[in-house]
FITOR-456069 format. One record per residue: residue in one letter; x, y, z of N, C-alpha, C, O, CB in turn. Coordinates in steps of 0.02 Angstrom, whole numbers, padded with zeros to 5 digits, always signed. Glycine has a CB too. Layout:
REM residues N
AXYZXYZXYZXYZXYZ;...
***
This chain:
REM residues 95
M+01851+01437+02292+01865+01397+02233+01940+01385+02225+01961+01329+02210+01837+01433+02171;I+01980+01437+02235+02052+01430+02228+02078+01379+02279+02123+01339+02263+02087+01498+02237;L+02051+01380+02339+02074+01333+02391+02059+01261+02371+02098+01215+02385+02041+01348+02458;I+02002+01250+02338+01984+01183+02315+02034+01160+02262+02058+01104+02263+01912+01182+02287;V+02049+01205+02215+02097+01188+02162+02165+01171+02192+02197+01123+02171+02104+01247+02112;I+02186+01211+02240+02251+01199+02271+02252+01133+02309+02301+01095+02305+02269+01256+02319;S+02198+01119+02346+02194+01056+02383+02196+00996+02336+02230+00946+02349+02130+01054+02425;L+02158+01001+02280+02158+00946+02231+02227+00938+02200+02250+00882+02188+02106+00959+02177;Y+02260+00994+02186+02327+00991+02158+02374+00952+02204+02410+00907+02182+02355+01062+02146;I+02374+00969+02267+02418+00936+02315+02403+00861+02318+02449+00820+02317+02412+00968+02385;F+02339+00844+02322+02318+00775+02325+02341+00736+02264+02374+00684+02271+02242+00770+02332;F+02325+00761+02204+02342+00724+02143+02417+00725+02128+02442+00679+02097+02304+00753+02085;N+02451+00777+02148+02523+00780+02136+02559+00727+02177+02611+00701+02156+02550+00850+02153;K+02533+00711+02235+02564+00659+02277+02551+00589+02247+02595+00545+02250+02537+00662+02349;I+02492+00579+02219+02473+00513+02193+02501+00502+02122+02527+00448+02108+02398+00506+02192;F+02495+00552+02079+02516+00546+02010+02574+00594+01996+02565+00654+02000+02458+00560+01961;P+02633+00568+01981+02689+00613+01966+02675+00652+01902+02635+00631+01860+02755+00573+01959;Q+02707+00710+01895+02697+00751+01837+02721+00715+01774+02771+00679+01776+02733+00819+01844;S+02685+00725+01720+02700+00690+01658+02759+00723+01622+02784+00774+01642+02638+00690+01612;N+02779+00691+01567+02832+00719+01526+02813+00786+01497+02856+00827+01479+02850+00671+01470;F+02748+00799+01492+02724+00863+01467+02755+00921+01507+02767+00974+01479+02647+00867+01470;L+02766+00910+01570+02790+00963+01614+02865+00960+01629+02890+01001+01667+02753+00961+01679;K+02900+00913+01599+02970+00904+01619+03013+00966+01605+03062+00977+01640+03000+00845+01583;D+02996+01006+01555+03035+01066+01540+03003+01129+01567+03026+01185+01554+03043+01073+01465;F+02950+01122+01606+02914+01180+01632+02934+01192+01705+02929+01147+01746+02837+01171+01626;D+02956+01252+01720+02976+01270+01788+02932+01327+01814+02942+01384+01794+03051+01290+01790;P+02884+01312+01857+02840+01365+01883+02878+01418+01924+02853+01474+01932+02785+01335+01925;K+02936+01400+01950+02976+01448+01989+03001+01506+01946+03024+01557+01972+03035+01412+02023;K+02998+01498+01881+03017+01552+01835+02972+01613+01845+02992+01669+01831+03013+01528+01761;Y+02912+01601+01870+02862+01654+01879+02862+01683+01949+02827+01731+01963+02793+01629+01862;G+02901+01654+01993+02907+01678+02062+02926+01622+02108+02912+01564+02093+02842+01711+02085;P+02958+01637+02164+02983+01584+02210+02927+01544+02243+02939+01488+02264+03025+01615+02263;D+02867+01572+02247+02812+01537+02280+02764+01505+02230+02710+01482+02250+02774+01584+02325;C+02782+01503+02167+02736+01480+02115+02739+01404+02108+02791+01373+02114+02753+01512+02048;E+02680+01375+02096+02672+01302+02088+02627+01287+02029+02581+01325+02014+02643+01271+02153;Y+02641+01232+01996+02597+01206+01943+02531+01185+01975+02530+01155+02028+02630+01146+01906;V+02475+01202+01941+02409+01181+01966+02378+01130+01918+02363+01074+01938+02362+01242+01974;S+02369+01149+01855+02338+01104+01807+02354+01127+01736+02387+01178+01725+02262+01100+01817;R+02331+01087+01688+02341+01106+01618+02278+01094+01578+02236+01053+01597+02400+01068+01588;C+02273+01130+01523+02218+01123+01476+02249+01132+01407+02263+01188+01387+02159+01174+01490;G+02258+01078+01371+02293+01083+01307+02364+01106+01319+02401+01075+01357+02256+01131+01259;N+02383+01161+01287+02450+01188+01295+02452+01246+01345+02500+01285+01345+02478+01211+01229;I+02401+01253+01385+02399+01306+01435+02407+01275+01504+02376+01224+01521+02332+01346+01431;I+02450+01306+01544+02463+01283+01612+02442+01337+01661+02456+01396+01650+02539+01265+01622;S+02407+01317+01714+02389+01365+01766+02442+01361+01821+02463+01307+01842+02317+01351+01795;V+02463+01420+01844+02516+01426+01893+02491+01469+01951+02471+01526+01942+02580+01457+01862;N+02492+01440+02010+02470+01476+02070+02531+01503+02108+02575+01464+02127+02427+01431+02116;C+02532+01568+02117+02587+01600+02155+02558+01627+02220+02565+01686+02236+02621+01657+02113;R+02526+01583+02256+02494+01598+02321+02435+01646+02314+02429+01695+02351+02546+01628+02369;A+02392+01631+02265+02332+01672+02254+02287+01670+02316+02248+01717+02327+02294+01647+02193;E+02292+01617+02355+02250+01611+02415+02267+01665+02467+02228+01678+02513+02258+01543+02447;V+02325+01697+02460+02343+01753+02504+02360+01814+02461+02408+01851+02475+02404+01734+02550;D+02320+01824+02409+02323+01882+02365+02383+01884+02319+02400+01937+02293+02322+01944+02406;G+02415+01828+02307+02467+01825+02257+02436+01815+02188+02376+01804+02183+02517+01768+02272;P+02476+01819+02136+02449+01811+02068+02436+01738+02050+02464+01692+02080+02497+01840+02018;F+02392+01729+02002+02376+01664+01973+02383+01673+01898+02348+01715+01869+02304+01638+01994;Y+02426+01635+01866+02441+01644+01795+02415+01587+01753+02411+01530+01775+02516+01652+01785;Y+02398+01603+01691+02385+01554+01639+02440+01563+01588+02447+01617+01559+02312+01562+01607;V+02479+01511+01577+02541+01516+01539+02539+01470+01477+02516+01414+01481+02602+01498+01583;N+02563+01496+01421+02571+01455+01361+02631+01410+01372+02687+01435+01381+02579+01500+01297;K+02622+01345+01372+02675+01297+01387+02732+01302+01336+02790+01296+01354+02647+01226+01389;K+02715+01313+01273+02766+01314+01220+02810+01376+01223+02871+01371+01214+02733+01310+01152;T+02780+01434+01236+02818+01496+01233+02838+01522+01302+02885+01562+01307+02778+01548+01198;G+02803+01500+01355+02816+01527+01422+02782+01593+01434+02788+01622+01488+02890+01534+01433;E+02746+01618+01384+02711+01683+01390+02652+01677+01438+02614+01629+01435+02688+01708+01321;I+02644+01727+01481+02585+01730+01524+02528+01756+01482+02530+01812+01457+02598+01775+01588;L+02476+01715+01473+02418+01734+01433+02369+01777+01471+02338+01822+01443+02383+01672+01406;E+02362+01762+01536+02316+01800+01577+02341+01802+01649+02365+01752+01676+02245+01769+01575;Y+02334+01860+01678+02352+01871+01748+02286+01871+01787+02238+01904+01767+02392+01939+01759;C+02283+01835+01842+02223+01831+01883+02243+01834+01957+02301+01849+01972+02182+01766+01868;G+02197+01820+02001+02212+01819+02073+02229+01888+02100+02200+01938+02079+02269+01772+02086;G+02276+01890+02146+02295+01952+02180+02323+02005+02133+02321+02064+02149+02344+01937+02233;Y+02350+01984+02076+02376+02033+02028+02321+02082+02009+02334+02140+01996+02403+01997+01965;C+02259+02058+02007+02203+02099+01985+02182+02150+02038+02138+02192+02025+02144+02055+01968;M+02213+02148+02096+02197+02197+02148+02238+02261+02138+02227+02311+02172+02210+02168+02218;T+02286+02259+02091+02327+02318+02077+02305+02347+02010+02269+02315+01972+02403+02300+02075;D+02326+02407+01996+02310+02438+01932+02355+02409+01878+02416+02408+01885+02318+02515+01936;D+02324+02385+01825+02362+02360+01768+02369+02418+01719+02320+02437+01687+02326+02298+01734;P+02428+02445+01712+02437+02503+01669+02420+02490+01595+02404+02536+01558+02507+02528+01674;T+02424+02427+01574+02410+02411+01504+02335+02402+01492+02312+02409+01436+02448+02348+01483;G+02297+02386+01545+02226+02372+01537+02214+02306+01500+02159+02292+01478+02192+02428+01500;K+02267+02267+01494+02265+02205+01454+02245+02144+01495+02213+02098+01469+02332+02194+01422;Y+02264+02143+01557+02256+02083+01597+02196+02087+01644+02165+02139+01652+02318+02069+01637;C+02181+02030+01675+02125+02023+01723+02058+02035+01688+02010+02056+01720+02133+02073+01781;Q+02056+02022+01624+01994+02031+01586+01956+01965+01579+01894+01965+01581+02010+02058+01516;N+01992+01910+01573+01961+01845+01563+01995+01794+01608+02047+01765+01588+01964+01823+01489;C+01968+01782+01666+01997+01733+01712+01947+01676+01722+01895+01686+01754+02015+01766+01781;P+01960+01619+01695+02017+01598+01654+02012+01626+01583+01959+01651+01564+02023+01522+01652;P+02067+01623+01545+02066+01649+01476+02021+01607+01432+02005+01550+01447+02137+01651+01447;K+02000+01637+01376+01955+01602+01329+01985+01537+01304+01948+01489+01290+01939+01648+01270;E+02051+01534+01298+02084+01474+01273+02079+01415+01321+02088+01358+01301+02157+01488+01259;W+02063+01429+01384+02057+01377+01435+01987+01347+01429+01940+01370+01461+02070+01405+01509;D+01980+01296+01386+01914+01270+01371+01901+01201+01399+01852+01168+01380+01904+01268+01297;C+01942+01178+01444+01931+01113+01476+01878+01119+01531+01874+01170+01565+01998+01086+01506;K+01840+01068+01539+01787+01069+01590+01807+01024+01647+01769+01018+01696+01720+01046+01561;
***
C-alpha cells in the first residue's frame, strides 16, 4: 500500500505542482529523506522512507506537530505509548 501511495505521489507531483497550501511546509524538517505525500484538510502525510522501515508521519500543517507516527517508527518501542495507535489518525477522514 505504501508503495502505491509513493508511486502516485511521484506521478502527480510531476504533473501538478504543489499548491500554495504547501508553500510554507518543509518535509525536510522531519528528516533528510522525508517527502510530502498528500494532505487531508490541515493534515499532511510525510513519508520518510517508510518503504524501507523509515517513519511515516501525519503532521498538523498549522502547528507542525506530528499527530501520529506510523511506518518503521512503530517497529521500535514507544516509551510514551502514545504513538502507532491509529495509522492513519482519526482526523484523517479523506477517502
